[in-house]
C-alpha positions in Angstrom: 46.0 12.8 22.4 44.1 10.1 20.2 40.9 11.4 19.1 38.7 9.4 16.7 35.8 10.8 14.5 33.3 8.9 12.4 31.9 11.2 9.9 28.4 9.8 8.4 26.9 11.5 5.4 23.0 11.1 5.0 20.8 12.6 2.1 17.6 13.7 3.6 15.2 10.9 2.7 13.1 12.9 0.2 10.4 11.3 -2.3 12.4 11.6 -5.6 15.6 12.6 -4.6 17.1 9.6 -3.3 18.6 6.5 -5.1 17.4 7.9 -8.4 18.9 5.3 -10.3 17.2 2.8 -8.6 13.8 4.9 -9.2 14.1 4.3 -12.7 13.3 0.8 -12.2 11.2 0.5 -8.9 9.7 4.0 -8.6 10.3 6.7 -6.2 8.3 5.5 -3.6 10.2 2.2 -4.0 13.5 3.9 -3.9 12.1 5.9 -0.8 11.7 2.6 1.1 14.9 1.2 0.3 16.8 4.3 1.3 14.9 4.7 4.5 16.1 0.8 5.2 19.7 1.3 4.5 19.8 4.2 6.7 18.7 2.3 9.3 21.6 -0.4 8.8 24.1 2.8 9.0 22.2 4.0 12.3 23.0 0.1 13.9 26.3 0.1 12.3 27.3 3.3 14.0 25.5 3.0 17.4 28.1 1.7 19.8 31.0 3.2 18.3 33.9 4.3 20.9 34.7 7.1 18.6 33.0 10.7 18.3 30.1 11.1 15.7 28.9 13.8 13.1 26.1 13.2 11.2 26.0 15.5 8.0 22.6 15.8 6.1 22.3 17.0 2.6 19.7 19.7 2.9 18.6 19.9 6.3 19.4 18.6 10.0 16.6 16.0 11.2 16.2 15.9 14.6 14.6 12.8 15.1 17.6 10.8 13.8 20.8 9.8 15.7 19.3 12.0 18.5 22.2 12.5 20.9 25.0 13.0 17.7 26.2 16.3 16.7 24.5 16.9 13.4 25.2 19.5 10.7 24.2 20.2 6.9 26.6 19.5 4.1 28.5 22.8 2.7 30.1 22.8 -0.9 28.9 22.6 -4.5 29.9 18.9 -4.8 30.8 15.9 -3.3 34.4 16.1 -2.8 34.0 19.9 -1.5 31.4 18.7 1.1 33.7 16.1 2.2 36.7 18.3 2.5 34.7 20.8 4.6 33.7 17.8 6.9 37.2 16.5 7.4 38.5 20.0 7.5 36.5 20.9 10.8 37.1 17.4 12.1 40.9 18.1 12.1 40.5 21.7 13.1 38.6 20.7 16.4 41.4 18.4 17.3 40.5 15.0 15.7 43.6 13.1 14.1 42.1 9.8 12.9 38.8 10.9 10.9 36.7 8.2 8.6 33.8 9.1 6.6 31.1 6.9 5.4 27.8 7.1 3.3 24.4 5.7 4.3 23.5 3.5 1.5 25.4 0.2 2.6 23.8 -2.5 3.0 26.6 -4.8 4.4 28.4 -2.2 6.5 29.0 -2.9 9.9 30.9 -1.3 12.9 33.8 -3.6 12.2 34.3 -2.1 8.9 34.4 1.4 10.5 36.8 0.6 13.5 39.0 -1.2 10.8 39.2 2.0 8.9 40.2 4.2 12.3 42.8 1.3 13.1 44.4 1.5 9.9 45.2 5.4 10.2 47.5 4.5 13.2 49.7 3.4 10.3 48.5 5.2 6.9 48.0 8.4 6.0 44.9 7.3 4.3 42.2 4.6 3.9 39.7 3.4 1.7 36.8 0.8 1.6 36.1 0.2 -2.1 33.0 0.2 -3.6 32.1 -2.6 -6.2 31.1 0.2 -8.6 34.5 1.8 -8.7 34.0 4.1 -5.9 34.3 4.0 -2.3 32.1 3.4 0.8 34.4 4.9 3.3 37.5 7.3 3.1 39.8 7.9 6.2 42.2 10.5 6.5 45.2 10.8 9.6 45.9 14.5 8.9 44.3 17.1 6.1 45.1 16.4 2.7 42.8 17.8 -0.2 44.2 15.8 -3.0 41.4 13.0 -2.8 38.7 15.7 -2.9 39.7 17.7 -5.6 39.2 17.3 -9.5 37.8 13.8 -9.2 35.6 12.0 -11.5 32.7 11.7 -8.7 30.1 8.7 -9.6 32.4 7.3 -12.2 33.8 4.1 -12.5 37.4 4.7 -12.2 37.0 6.9 -9.1 38.9 5.0 -6.8 41.6 3.7 -9.1 42.2 7.3 -10.1 42.4 8.7 -6.5 45.0 5.8 -5.5 47.1 6.4 -8.3 47.7 9.8 -7.7 48.4 9.0 -3.9 51.0 6.4 -5.3 52.4 9.2 -7.4 52.7 11.5 -4.6 54.0 8.9 -1.9 51.1 9.0 0.3 50.8 5.8 2.3 47.3 4.2 2.1 45.5 0.9 2.6 42.0 -0.4 1.5 39.6 -2.2 3.3 37.3 -5.0 2.3 35.2 -4.2 -1.1 31.5 -3.8 -0.6 28.4 -3.7 -3.0 26.3 -0.4 -2.6 22.9 -0.5 -3.7 22.6 1.6 -6.9 20.0 -0.4 -9.4 17.7 -2.9 -8.9 20.1 -5.6 -10.0 22.0 -4.7 -6.9 18.8 -4.7 -4.9 17.8 -8.2 -5.6 21.1 -9.5 -5.3 21.7 -8.3 -1.7 21.5 -10.5 1.4 19.7 -7.0 2.8 16.9 -7.5 0.8 16.8 -10.8 0.6 16.4 -11.2 4.2 14.0 -7.9 4.5 10.7 -9.4 4.2 8.9 -6.3 5.2 10.7 -4.3 2.4 10.3 -7.0 -0.2 6.3 -7.0 0.4 6.6 -3.0 0.0 8.4 -3.1 -3.1 5.9 -6.0 -4.6 3.1 -3.8 -3.4 4.1 -0.7 -5.3 4.7 -3.1 -8.5 1.1 -4.5 -8.7 
């Protein structure tokens, strides 16, 4: 049985709770508008995947999003534990290739996700590196707690440290193309996502006036 699963981690879009670093420059409302648009990009990227999907929300399930997919709330005290629990459940339910993505990537496409699933046919793990030193995608072909425990979450050496540990333990992995996520105002204005989204630019400008 070759069963593939894509897990999407979504933050509930609440004012003051999303993209907090970005909010320091463009305000809570601006950050809210940006994150809302990023979630749409993620919805589009995952829309026509052949793999099963599970959407995990940070606080509460939103029925209007991802209407036909399995939805649940993330469980755990930190990001590592929340990801670990989602993977564990997937493997317990019989999946044997699972990738997990976040929902704040302006450039993510179905292609990145499918490449991640494909890589798991040959490797224990796969990572999509983010320019800030973390990763936007993680995939496993069997359960392994190593990537989820005692890691420097949100730090610039997260991926480096994780891969070093996998090397030491002789766990095979591969990496995908590096993408930039949007954490700061500089990230935002440099992104094609923002430059091509006239509506979003208008909203942000109005908020600044």
